[in-house]
N, C-alpha and C positions, 0 to 999 in steps of 0.2 A: 401512460406506464400506471399498471395496478399497483399501488400502495397497500401496505398491509402493516399494521401496528398491533405489537403483542405488549401485555404488563411483563411478560417475564418469559424467557426461554433458555436451555442451556447453550445453545449456539445458532444465532440466524443463518450463518451459512450451511449448517445443517437441516436447519426446517425448510430452508428455500430447496435444496437439493430432494427432499424428500415430498415436497411437493408436485417437482417437476417429473420424479420416476414415478408420481401415481396417475400422471397425466391430468392434474389439475388445474397446472399453468403451463405457458406458453412465455418465450420471454419477450418484452421486457417486464419483468416483475422488480419490485424492492418489499425487502421486509426489516423494520426496525423494532426495537425494543427498548423499555426503561431498564430492564435488568436482565443481563445476560450473565448467565451464572456460572458457565464454562467456556469461556470462548476461548477460541484456538488462535494462537498465531504460527509464524513460519517453524518448522521442525517440530510440531508439536507443542511449542512453548504454551504456555496460558497467557491469554491476554486480559489482564486486570483493569477493573471498570467498577466505579461505585455507582450504585443504583441510583438512577433520575439523576444523573451529573451530567453523563457524556451520549454521545450520538452512535450506536452500535447498528449499523444497517450493511444488510447484504443485497447485492444485486443480482438477477438472473439476465445475464445478456448474450445475443449470439455471437457467435463468432465474426470477428470484424475482418479476420485475416484469408482470406484463400492462399496465398503465397506462404504464410507465415502462420502454420497452425502448432503456435507454440504461446505458452501463457506469457512470454516475456512481452509478447508487444503489447495486450492487455495490461499489466502492469506498467508500461510506459505511459500507455493513453492516460490510465486512471490516476497515475502519481501526479500527471502534469495538469490534469482537469482538478485533481484536489488543490493543489498548489495554489490553482488561480481562485479556487473558490476561497481558501485561507485567505489570499492575499487581499481580496473585496473585504472579509473580516478586518482589515488591517492586522494580521499577525505579522507582527515584523522578522526581518533576518531570517526567512523561509529558505530551506534546502531540501534535496530529494536524498537520503541515504540509500545508496544500493544496500538489496533489491529493493526494499519496499516499506521504509519507513519516511516520513516527512518530519524534519525537525526546524524545532523554534531557536534559533541559537545554536546552544550544545544539547540541548533538551528536545525529546523524541513530543512530539503531538498527535500523531496520527499512524497508522498502521495498517497494511493492506495485504492481506491475504485473496489470492487468486487459485479457484480448484475447479475442477470439470464436475458438473451436478453427477457425472456417474465416474466416480474415479476410475484414470485409467481409458477413457473410453473416448476419444479424440473426437468422435462425432456429437458428443455431448455438449449443451451450451456451457458457458463458462458463470461459477457464481465467484463474486467479488466481494468478498466481505471488508469493511471500511469501522475502525475504530478512531472515533477522534475525540480528544479530550475536549469537552465545552465548558462546563462549568465545575470543575473538579476542583479543587484548589490546594490538596493535601494530598501526597502519594507515600507517605509511610518508608517502606525501603524503597522505592523506586526514585532513587535521588536524580536520575538523568529524564525523568519524564516532568511536562509542563501541558498547560490547557490556553484554550483561547481566553479566557476570564486571567488568568495568571498575566498574559501577554499583553492583554487589550484594556483590563478592568472592567469588561464588558459581562451581562451575564445573559444568554441567549434562552431562547425559547426552542425547545430539543422539537417539536413538533413542526414549527416553521422552519428550523436548519434540516430536517429530514425531506419536507417539499422541495426547500431550495435546491438541495444537493441532488434530489431524483432528478428534478427537471433539468439541470445540466447534463446531468448523465445520459438521459434519453435524448438531449437534444444531440449533445456530442457524437454516441455511439450512432447515431441516425445519419450523422455525416460522414461517419468513415468506412461505411461498408464497400467492401471490396477494397481494402488498403491494397494499395502496389508498392512496388518495391522502394521506388522515390518518395514518395511519401511518407514510408515507414524512416528512411533515413533521414529525414529532414525531424522526423518527433524523435529520434535517437541523437540527433545532433542539439534539439532543444531541451531534454531530459537531462543530458551532459553539461548543457550550459547551468542547470540549478546541481548540479551534484555535487553533494556534500563532501567538504574536504577534497575537492580535487584540486590537483597539482601538490598537494601536502603528503609528510610522511606518517605513516600510521602503523601499528602494529596489528599482525594478521598472523593467523593457525589456520595452516591448510591439513585437514585430514588428521591432525594430532594435535596435542595441547602444548608444542613449542611454538613460541609466537617469533614472529621475524620484521623487521623493518621493511618495508614498501612506501612506494610514493605512487598515488591513485593516477591515471594518464587519463581512464573514461570507462566506456562500454562496448563492449560489441553486440552487433544485432541478436544473437545467437542469446543474450543477456548474461554474459559471461565478464568479469571486472577486467581491464587491463591496469597491471601495475608495473613498477620499475623496480627490481631489486637494488641491493646497494653495490653489485657488480655490475651493473648497467642491462641486465636482460629484462626483456620485457616477456613478464607471465601472463596468465589469463586463469581466472579464477573463475570455478564454478560455485554458485551460494550455497549448494548441499553439502559441499566439502568446507565451505570456509567460513571461521568466526574471527570477526573485527574486535580489537579493545580500543575502542575508537578514545576512551579516557586515557589511555597510556601515553607517554611521551616519548618521540625516539629520539 
């Protein structure tokens, strides 16, 4: 895998997408930076990261799914491999928070953003942005954030971590070309086994600002979250329309 290091850039996802659109690179390619000045999260939210302290990296990857031309298959696979990578760093109490975060205990340690290199074009490769809090110790207003250093006491070399994660991504994606239905079903089950607050009551708002109590049951193969409301009805939530207040008590 080609790995590009930048001192600073507004967004590694945007940088990598531009390289592909110019015909400069084909997947797999990785780009990481020591200072991402305008990182993006889900639904246009800002990913905040202290310069020189964390790993902000994006991967240009081929679509591994002939049958599943959707980003959730990529989110599932990337979430599981990042989970394993953090586990190898001895980060305790890891869980995957639907749809695209990794938690250490009740605090966020990693965010994942999956896009097409050409937005809206299903034939273009995926760009997977991963932001992992490595050495940052203080998060100002982000009270629900943590880092590998805060959880393990270890300071990590960012360049070494970028190479390590890139090697794992390249290996795993080379193994799952032409992902079939049975293999995808196993991935979903594995994803569910690490699902944050599965079986617990949470507060959720769908399309509006009114929060309701639901119990998390699991995820569907199309990426929707299965929940049960207080009446016992099973609902299917779309990530684009759903906001959780995971800190609120039912």
